[in-house]
Backbone as CSV, one residue per row, in Angstrom:
resi,resn,N_x,N_y,N_z,CA_x,CA_y,CA_z,C_x,C_y,C_z
1,MET,119.254,116.699,130.935,119.792,115.420,131.356,120.219,115.530,132.804
2,GLY,120.312,114.407,133.425,120.778,114.379,134.800,122.294,114.337,134.876
3,ARG,122.795,114.512,136.081,124.233,114.540,136.324,124.921,113.248,135.887
4,LYS,124.316,112.101,136.191,124.941,110.827,135.835,124.983,110.629,134.319
5,THR,123.926,111.039,133.637,123.915,110.935,132.176,125.001,111.833,131.590
6,PHE,125.116,113.056,132.107,126.151,113.975,131.637,127.538,113.388,131.867
7,ARG,127.738,112.771,133.013,129.029,112.127,133.297,129.303,110.982,132.323
8,SER,128.245,110.277,131.901,128.447,109.166,130.961,128.940,109.660,129.602
9,PHE,128.774,110.952,129.332,129.318,111.578,128.111,130.683,112.206,128.384
10,ASN,131.337,111.771,129.456,132.617,112.340,129.893,132.509,113.846,130.142
11,SER,131.343,114.277,130.638,131.059,115.680,130.952,131.288,116.607,129.766
12,ARG,131.000,116.092,128.571,131.073,116.907,127.357,129.666,117.114,126.819
13,PRO,129.347,118.317,126.350,127.995,118.581,125.850,127.719,117.883,124.526
14,LEU,126.448,117.617,124.277,126.036,117.129,122.963,126.210,118.272,121.975
15,PHE,126.677,117.962,120.800,126.998,118.972,119.786,125.741,119.556,119.150
16,GLY,125.713,120.860,118.971,124.674,121.521,118.190,123.377,121.808,118.915
17,VAL,123.318,121.547,120.214,122.101,121.814,120.982,122.483,122.431,122.324
18,ARG,121.543,123.142,122.924,121.756,123.666,124.282,121.623,122.504,125.254
19,ASN,122.582,122.339,126.127,122.591,121.258,127.102,122.281,121.812,128.486
20,VAL,121.303,121.221,129.155,120.959,121.597,130.522,121.149,120.359,131.379
21,VAL,121.957,120.495,132.429,122.227,119.386,133.336,121.559,119.696,134.665
22,MET,120.680,118.782,135.097,120.016,118.918,136.393,120.875,118.230,137.453
23,THR,121.129,118.954,138.535,121.895,118.390,139.636,121.489,119.074,140.931
24,ARG,121.546,118.336,142.019,121.256,118.930,143.330,122.444,119.737,143.849
25,ASN,123.617,119.530,143.237,124.830,120.214,143.669,125.493,120.910,142.479
26,PRO,125.018,122.107,142.113,125.567,122.793,140.947,127.042,123.163,141.080
27,ARG,127.572,123.201,142.291,128.985,123.555,142.464,129.925,122.497,141.905
28,LEU,129.408,121.301,141.618,130.241,120.264,141.002,130.738,120.695,139.629
29,TYR,130.022,121.621,139.000,130.309,121.984,137.616,130.626,123.471,137.472
30,GLU,131.344,124.048,138.419,131.646,125.481,138.364,132.510,125.851,137.168
31,ASN,133.352,124.957,136.686,134.276,125.276,135.594,133.884,124.604,134.287
32,ILE,132.593,124.449,134.061,132.124,123.729,132.881,132.022,124.671,131.687
33,SER,131.989,124.120,130.497,131.896,124.878,129.248,130.653,125.753,129.203
34,SER,130.730,126.842,128.457,129.576,127.741,128.324,128.460,127.125,127.486
35,ASP,128.718,125.980,126.850,127.681,125.284,126.078,126.709,124.528,126.973
36,VAL,126.967,124.528,128.271,126.178,123.736,129.210,125.611,124.652,130.290
37,MET,124.313,124.508,130.538,123.677,125.202,131.660,123.515,124.195,132.788
38,ILE,123.885,124.577,133.987,123.724,123.723,135.163,122.531,124.253,135.942
39,GLU,121.600,123.380,136.270,120.364,123.827,136.916,120.009,122.889,138.060
40,SER,119.571,123.465,139.164,119.124,122.660,140.288,117.643,122.874,140.586
41,ASN,117.003,123.799,139.898,115.600,124.129,140.129,114.750,123.636,138.956
42,GLN,113.903,122.620,139.177,113.131,122.038,138.078,112.171,123.040,137.459
43,GLU,111.691,124.033,138.217,110.785,125.035,137.651,111.468,125.818,136.529
44,ASN,112.760,126.082,136.666,113.497,126.777,135.613,113.576,125.934,134.340
45,VAL,113.676,124.630,134.503,113.728,123.742,133.338,112.376,123.724,132.632
46,TRP,111.278,123.774,133.391,109.950,123.818,132.771,109.805,125.035,131.874
47,LEU,110.457,126.131,132.197,110.371,127.358,131.400,111.045,127.230,130.033
48,LEU,111.915,126.243,129.878,112.605,126.059,128.592,111.626,125.865,127.445
49,ASN,110.496,125.260,127.739,109.486,125.020,126.708,108.932,126.328,126.128
50,PHE,109.032,127.409,126.878,108.577,128.715,126.391,109.670,129.448,125.624
51,ILE,110.907,128.988,125.753,112.047,129.624,125.097,112.407,128.905,123.799
52,PHE,112.373,127.563,123.836,112.799,126.750,122.697,111.605,126.019,122.105
53,GLU,111.643,125.814,120.802,110.547,125.101,120.132,110.476,123.650,120.575
54,ASP,111.628,122.994,120.671,111.689,121.595,121.093,112.609,121.459,122.283
55,VAL,112.169,120.701,123.283,112.976,120.388,124.454,112.984,118.874,124.585
56,TYR,114.177,118.282,124.657,114.314,116.830,124.755,114.866,116.456,126.110
57,ILE,114.306,115.427,126.704,114.782,114.881,127.966,115.494,113.580,127.625
58,ILE,116.774,113.480,127.997,117.538,112.316,127.558,117.967,111.416,128.715
59,GLY,117.465,111.671,129.900,117.747,110.773,131.016,118.557,111.460,132.089
60,GLY,118.786,110.769,133.083,118.529,109.398,133.418,117.140,109.158,133.986
61,SER,117.072,108.059,134.674,115.811,107.545,135.178,115.065,108.560,136.045
62,GLU,115.772,109.208,136.975,115.112,110.197,137.851,114.576,111.384,137.058
63,ILE,115.294,111.804,136.051,114.864,112.949,135.237,113.631,112.570,134.428
64,TYR,113.616,111.359,133.861,112.417,110.892,133.144,111.205,110.890,134.066
65,GLN,111.375,110.353,135.262,110.250,110.286,136.201,109.783,111.678,136.607
66,LEU,110.705,112.590,136.806,110.370,113.951,137.215,109.519,114.665,136.168
67,PHE,109.858,114.494,134.899,109.176,115.214,133.831,108.138,114.388,133.079
68,SER,107.912,113.142,133.483,106.998,112.261,132.748,105.594,112.835,132.540
69,PRO,105.020,113.583,133.474,103.671,114.116,133.207,103.628,115.123,132.047
70,TYR,104.774,115.650,131.659,104.822,116.717,130.648,105.338,116.240,129.299
71,ILE,105.665,114.973,129.195,106.227,114.442,127.948,105.096,114.066,127.005
72,ASP,105.100,114.661,125.799,104.033,114.353,124.838,104.503,113.412,123.728
73,THR,105.806,113.338,123.485,106.354,112.447,122.470,107.569,111.735,123.047
74,ILE,107.665,110.432,122.782,108.810,109.651,123.256,109.470,108.981,122.059
75,HIS,110.786,109.165,121.943,111.583,108.528,120.888,112.380,107.411,121.550
76,VAL,112.134,106.171,121.139,112.785,105.020,121.759,113.624,104.293,120.715
77,PHE,114.901,104.067,121.057,115.768,103.209,120.259,115.978,101.948,121.080
78,GLN,115.378,100.860,120.628,115.501,99.591,121.335,116.572,98.762,120.645
79,ILE,117.670,98.512,121.346,118.772,97.721,120.803,118.490,96.266,121.137
80,HIS,118.519,95.401,120.131,118.098,94.017,120.301,119.229,93.079,120.736
81,ASN,120.418,93.603,120.931,121.513,92.801,121.456,121.431,92.796,122.975
82,SER,122.206,91.949,123.604,122.233,91.890,125.072,123.430,92.664,125.594
83,PHE,123.169,93.568,126.530,124.216,94.343,127.184,123.921,94.361,128.676
84,PRO,124.955,94.298,129.513,124.704,94.380,130.952,124.225,95.791,131.314
85,CYS,123.195,95.869,132.132,122.701,97.168,132.583,121.982,96.996,133.914
86,ASP,121.802,98.119,134.605,121.124,98.055,135.899,119.973,99.048,136.000
87,THR,119.701,99.799,134.929,118.634,100.793,134.933,117.824,100.643,133.654
88,PHE,116.515,100.801,133.783,115.637,100.623,132.634,114.742,101.845,132.477
89,PHE,114.187,102.007,131.299,113.322,103.144,130.988,112.114,103.126,131.923
90,PRO,111.919,104.182,132.723,110.919,104.123,133.794,109.508,104.578,133.423
91,ILE,109.271,104.961,132.180,107.953,105.489,131.814,107.124,104.397,131.156
92,SER,105.916,104.189,131.658,104.999,103.237,131.044,104.482,103.832,129.739
93,LEU,104.461,103.036,128.705,104.001,103.515,127.393,102.504,103.280,127.190
94,GLU,101.779,102.915,128.254,100.341,102.639,128.138,99.533,103.860,127.690
95,LYS,99.991,105.057,128.033,99.267,106.279,127.671,99.732,106.862,126.336
96,TYR,100.501,106.069,125.588,101.058,106.518,124.311,100.670,105.532,123.213
97,HIS,100.625,106.020,121.984,100.414,105.110,120.853,101.588,105.256,119.891
98,LYS,101.868,104.181,119.158,102.953,104.194,118.183,102.593,105.117,117.031
99,LYS,103.501,106.004,116.712,103.298,106.908,115.585,104.136,106.451,114.389
100,ASN,105.400,106.131,114.631,106.316,105.669,113.581,107.176,104.545,114.139
101,GLU,107.613,103.675,113.243,108.536,102.621,113.651,109.427,102.275,112.470
102,LYS,110.714,102.093,112.749,111.660,101.729,111.704,112.694,100.780,112.290
103,LYS,112.992,99.704,111.565,113.967,98.713,112.025,115.291,98.925,111.295
104,TYR,116.379,98.727,112.040,117.728,98.867,111.498,118.487,97.578,111.770
105,ASN,119.170,97.067,110.772,120.022,95.890,110.931,121.421,96.263,110.483
106,GLU,122.314,96.349,111.438,123.705,96.693,111.170,124.564,95.451,111.370
107,ILE,125.843,95.563,111.103,126.745,94.426,111.209,126.806,93.884,112.637
108,TYR,126.933,94.764,113.623,127.150,94.331,115.000,125.907,94.387,115.879
109,TYR,124.837,94.990,115.393,123.634,95.103,116.220,122.413,95.329,115.338
110,SER,121.263,95.095,115.925,120.011,95.474,115.273,119.217,96.284,116.284
111,MET,118.405,97.194,115.783,117.608,98.012,116.687,116.339,98.458,115.992
112,THR,115.395,98.908,116.802,114.142,99.443,116.305,113.954,100.827,116.897
113,TYR,113.690,101.790,116.016,113.342,103.137,116.456,111.824,103.237,116.431
114,THR,111.230,103.672,117.538,109.784,103.854,117.606,109.487,105.220,118.197
115,GLU,108.580,105.933,117.560,108.118,107.222,118.080,106.724,107.011,118.645
116,TYR,106.560,107.396,119.899,105.273,107.284,120.589,104.712,108.683,120.844
117,GLU,103.415,108.803,120.729,102.747,110.070,120.993,101.693,109.855,122.070
118,LYS,101.618,110.804,123.009,100.673,110.681,124.122,99.240,110.710,123.605
119,VAL,98.430,109.798,124.113,97.009,109.739,123.767,96.303,110.816,124.582
120,LEU,95.573,111.684,123.924,94.849,112.730,124.626,93.673,112.127,125.377
121,GLU,93.545,112.529,126.628,92.454,112.012,127.440,91.154,112.732,127.084
122,GLU,90.079,111.955,126.980,88.768,112.547,126.667,88.186,113.199,127.903
123,VAL,87.505,114.304,127.684,86.913,115.046,128.819,85.530,114.569,129.103
């Protein structure tokens, strides 16, 4: 995740997973929890795929754009209520096909979960 996304979690790691925060200024997080890795070199993040079975990119916009050529599966939760926002998902889904879709209707909101898988290009 990017620095802004990490800040949106009040600089607390997601539970039960290794958290890697990409930032151009790693000194901002010198006293951070050992559950979080701070990284400024994108090549080091690419190596995570060789260490862990699954690597998830959770944002923000710049991080999605940086790693978009390497993303093979996209999990999208589309919330159907209106909320003020200034940033949108930056990856075009044209190169992906729907694999699964499930709708949820809760008391205060409704949403759709969709899993997209990258279409393999023919040689």
